[in-house]
C-alpha positions as CSV (number, residue, x, y, z in Angstrom):
1,X,0.0,0.0,0.0
2,X,2.8,2.6,0.7
3,X,3.9,2.2,-3.0
4,X,0.5,2.9,-4.3
5,X,0.2,6.1,-2.1
6,X,3.4,7.2,-3.2
7,X,2.7,6.8,-7.0
8,X,-1.1,7.7,-6.8
9,X,-1.5,10.5,-4.2
10,X,-5.1,11.2,-5.6
11,X,-6.5,7.7,-4.5
12,X,-7.2,7.4,-0.9
13,X,-8.8,4.7,1.2
14,X,-12.3,5.9,0.9
15,X,-12.0,6.1,-2.8
16,X,-10.7,2.6,-3.3
17,X,-13.3,1.3,-0.8
18,X,-16.0,2.9,-3.1
19,X,-14.3,1.4,-6.4
20,X,-14.5,-2.0,-4.6
21,X,-18.3,-1.7,-3.7
22,X,-18.8,-0.5,-7.6
23,X,-16.8,-3.5,-8.8
24,X,-18.8,-5.9,-6.7
25,X,-22.0,-4.4,-7.8
26,X,-21.1,-4.6,-11.4
27,X,-20.2,-8.4,-11.0
28,X,-23.6,-9.1,-9.3
29,X,-25.4,-7.1,-12.2
30,X,-23.9,-9.3,-14.8
31,X,-24.5,-12.5,-12.9
32,X,-21.0,-13.6,-12.0
33,X,-21.5,-13.0,-8.3
34,X,-24.2,-13.0,-5.6
35,X,-24.3,-11.8,-2.2
36,X,-24.8,-15.4,-0.9
37,X,-21.6,-16.6,-2.8
38,X,-19.4,-13.5,-1.5
39,X,-20.7,-14.5,2.1
40,X,-19.5,-18.1,1.6
41,X,-16.3,-17.0,0.1
42,X,-15.3,-14.6,2.9
43,X,-17.2,-15.8,5.8
44,X,-19.1,-12.4,6.3
45,X,-23.0,-12.5,6.9
46,X,-25.0,-11.6,4.1
47,X,-26.5,-8.7,6.0
48,X,-23.1,-7.2,6.7
49,X,-22.3,-7.5,3.0
50,X,-25.5,-6.0,1.9
51,X,-25.1,-3.1,4.0
52,X,-21.5,-2.4,2.6
53,X,-23.0,-2.9,-1.2
54,X,-25.9,-0.4,-0.4
55,X,-23.3,2.2,1.2
56,X,-24.7,1.8,4.7
57,X,-21.4,0.9,6.2
58,X,-17.7,0.5,5.2
59,X,-15.6,-2.4,5.7
60,X,-12.2,-2.5,7.5
61,X,-8.9,-2.9,5.8
62,X,-8.8,-6.6,6.9
63,X,-12.4,-7.1,5.6
64,X,-11.3,-5.4,2.2
65,X,-8.3,-7.8,2.0
66,X,-10.5,-10.8,2.6
67,X,-12.9,-9.7,-0.2
68,X,-10.2,-8.8,-2.5
69,X,-8.6,-12.2,-2.3
70,X,-11.9,-14.0,-2.5
71,X,-12.7,-12.1,-5.9
72,X,-9.0,-12.6,-7.2
73,X,-8.4,-8.7,-7.1
74,X,-5.6,-6.8,-6.1
75,X,-5.5,-3.2,-4.8
76,X,-4.2,-1.8,-8.0
77,X,-7.1,-3.4,-10.0
78,X,-9.1,-0.8,-8.2
79,X,-7.4,2.3,-9.6
80,X,-8.7,4.2,-12.4
81,X,-7.4,2.8,-15.8
82,X,-5.7,6.0,-16.3
83,X,-3.6,5.7,-13.0
84,X,-2.6,1.9,-13.4
85,X,0.9,1.7,-14.2
86,X,0.6,-1.8,-14.7
87,X,-2.3,-1.8,-17.0
88,X,-2.0,-3.8,-20.2
89,X,-1.4,-1.6,-23.3
90,X,-4.1,-0.6,-25.7
91,X,-3.8,-2.6,-29.0
92,X,-2.5,-0.5,-31.6
93,X,-0.8,-0.7,-35.1
94,X,2.6,-1.5,-33.4
95,X,1.2,-4.3,-31.2
96,X,0.5,-7.8,-32.1
97,X,0.2,-9.1,-28.5
98,X,-3.2,-9.8,-27.2
99,X,-4.3,-10.7,-23.8
100,X,-5.9,-14.2,-23.2
101,X,-8.9,-13.5,-20.6
102,X,-12.0,-15.1,-19.2
103,X,-15.4,-14.9,-21.0
104,X,-16.6,-12.3,-18.4
105,X,-13.5,-10.0,-19.0
106,X,-14.2,-10.3,-22.7
107,X,-17.8,-9.4,-22.3
108,X,-17.8,-6.8,-19.5
109,X,-14.4,-5.2,-18.8
110,X,-13.6,-2.1,-21.1
111,X,-9.9,-2.4,-20.1
112,X,-7.9,-5.7,-19.3
113,X,-6.2,-5.4,-15.8
114,X,-2.9,-7.2,-15.6
115,X,-4.3,-9.5,-13.1
116,X,-7.1,-10.5,-15.4
117,X,-4.8,-11.7,-18.3
118,X,-4.4,-15.4,-18.2
119,X,-1.5,-15.2,-20.8
120,X,-0.6,-13.2,-23.7
121,X,-1.3,-14.3,-27.3
122,X,1.6,-13.5,-29.7
123,X,0.6,-13.1,-33.3
124,X,2.6,-12.5,-36.5
125,X,3.4,-8.8,-37.3
126,X,0.8,-7.2,-39.4
127,X,-2.1,-9.4,-38.5
128,X,-3.9,-6.7,-36.3
129,X,-3.2,-3.9,-38.5
130,X,-5.1,-5.3,-41.5
131,X,-8.4,-5.8,-39.4
132,X,-11.1,-3.2,-40.3
133,X,-13.3,-1.6,-37.5
134,X,-17.1,-0.8,-37.3
135,X,-17.8,0.3,-33.8
136,X,-20.5,2.3,-31.8
137,X,-19.5,5.2,-30.0
138,X,-19.7,3.9,-26.4
139,X,-17.4,0.9,-27.5
140,X,-14.7,3.3,-29.0
141,X,-13.0,3.7,-25.6
142,X,-12.6,-0.2,-24.9
143,X,-9.5,-2.0,-25.4
144,X,-9.8,-3.4,-28.8
145,X,-8.6,-7.0,-29.1
146,X,-9.0,-9.8,-26.6
147,X,-8.7,-13.5,-27.0
148,X,-10.7,-16.2,-25.3
149,X,-10.4,-20.0,-24.9
150,X,-13.7,-21.8,-26.1
151,X,-14.3,-25.0,-24.1
152,X,-15.8,-28.3,-25.5
153,X,-19.6,-27.4,-24.7
154,X,-19.2,-24.0,-26.4
155,X,-17.3,-25.3,-29.4
156,X,-19.6,-28.2,-30.3
157,X,-22.3,-26.0,-32.0
158,X,-19.8,-24.4,-34.2
159,X,-17.9,-27.5,-35.4
160,X,-16.0,-27.8,-37.3
161,X,-15.0,-24.2,-37.7
162,X,-14.4,-24.0,-34.0
163,X,-12.9,-27.0,-32.1
164,X,-12.8,-27.8,-28.5
165,X,-10.1,-25.6,-26.7
166,X,-9.8,-23.4,-29.6
167,X,-8.7,-19.6,-29.1
168,X,-10.9,-16.9,-30.6
169,X,-9.7,-13.6,-31.2
170,X,-12.4,-11.1,-30.7
171,X,-12.5,-7.4,-32.1
172,X,-14.5,-5.6,-29.6
173,X,-14.5,-2.7,-32.2
174,X,-16.5,-4.3,-34.6
175,X,-20.2,-4.7,-33.0
176,X,-22.1,-3.7,-36.1
177,X,-24.3,-6.3,-38.0
178,X,-22.8,-5.1,-41.3
179,X,-21.0,-8.1,-43.2
180,X,-17.4,-7.7,-43.0
181,X,-17.1,-9.5,-46.3
182,X,-19.6,-9.5,-48.8
183,X,-21.7,-12.7,-48.9
184,X,-20.0,-14.2,-45.9
185,X,-21.7,-14.2,-42.5
186,X,-19.7,-12.5,-39.5
187,X,-19.2,-14.9,-36.6
188,X,-19.7,-13.1,-33.4
189,X,-18.9,-13.4,-29.6
190,X,-22.6,-12.8,-28.2
191,X,-23.4,-11.7,-24.7
192,X,-26.2,-14.4,-23.8
193,X,-27.2,-13.5,-20.2
194,X,-23.9,-13.6,-18.5
195,X,-22.5,-16.2,-20.9
196,X,-20.4,-15.6,-24.0
197,X,-21.3,-17.8,-27.0
198,X,-19.9,-18.0,-30.4
199,X,-22.6,-17.8,-33.1
200,X,-23.6,-16.2,-36.7
201,X,-26.2,-13.5,-35.8
202,X,-29.2,-11.9,-37.8
203,X,-31.5,-9.3,-36.1
204,X,-35.3,-9.9,-37.0
205,X,-38.2,-8.4,-35.2
206,X,-36.3,-7.1,-32.4
207,X,-34.6,-10.4,-31.7
208,X,-31.1,-11.4,-32.3
209,X,-31.1,-14.8,-34.3
210,X,-28.2,-16.7,-33.1
211,X,-27.2,-19.6,-35.6
212,X,-24.9,-22.4,-35.0
213,X,-22.4,-23.7,-37.7
214,X,-23.3,-27.4,-36.8
215,X,-27.1,-27.9,-38.0
216,X,-27.5,-30.5,-35.4
217,X,-27.9,-27.8,-32.7
218,X,-30.9,-25.3,-32.4
219,X,-31.2,-21.8,-33.5
220,X,-31.5,-19.5,-30.6
221,X,-33.5,-16.2,-30.1
222,X,-32.2,-13.4,-27.9
223,X,-34.6,-10.5,-27.1
224,X,-33.1,-7.1,-27.2
225,X,-34.4,-5.4,-24.1
226,X,-35.7,-1.7,-24.1
227,X,-32.8,0.6,-24.1
228,X,-30.5,-1.7,-25.8
229,X,-29.1,-1.7,-29.3
230,X,-28.2,-5.1,-31.1
231,X,-24.6,-4.1,-30.8
232,X,-24.7,-3.9,-27.1
233,X,-25.4,-7.8,-27.0
234,X,-22.2,-8.4,-29.2
235,X,-19.0,-8.5,-27.5
236,X,-17.4,-8.2,-31.1
237,X,-16.6,-9.9,-34.3
238,X,-14.5,-13.1,-34.2
239,X,-11.5,-12.1,-36.4
240,X,-9.4,-15.2,-36.0
241,X,-9.9,-18.8,-34.8
242,X,-6.8,-20.7,-33.7
243,X,-7.8,-24.4,-33.3
244,X,-5.3,-26.5,-31.6
245,X,-3.7,-29.1,-33.6
């Protein structure tokens, strides 16, 4: 903590406490956390945690440490992105390195914290530079490229295009339904509840139509809620599939 105070004097305990509360609320909202789960992880009572989450009480330093450990966070993760000396760099024309992250990070995190990167995917020079973008304004500030690993259950509907344990490179600056290439469907990483799924996508009658590559699997319909646009449900276009040999 002294190092953080020395490097980031504008962040104090109260501000970091509030950022932890907001981060936990975001995780609850997206369905990856619940008060009961956090209670089991930390040993705190649900009422105690609920009071903290609703801003009715604060946590002690020791309690914050327990919550951070339970959620695999470190204090630096609570700093604003512009103050994180260890934040992973934005993808740009000079970079061909992409963080491999969890599905939740790919769906919900605008910036990839160092602790959220499971490993780094190194691509041949020039691969990222040639990929065209088509992005909505709210998404422009997001870190553009991330990669995720596709487990067997999620790969089966897209076989043989996507094989179990494949790595999908996602361009989060392409959340438009416009075809990337004429007469070829885009493959998207789609937010289905709190889950990431790979599908071809159409938009019909205020619903996203999620089509598998393997015709043995069903077509799914995903309702676009009031206030949402179809692009809000698209994590991004799958720009590259790396299947394990």
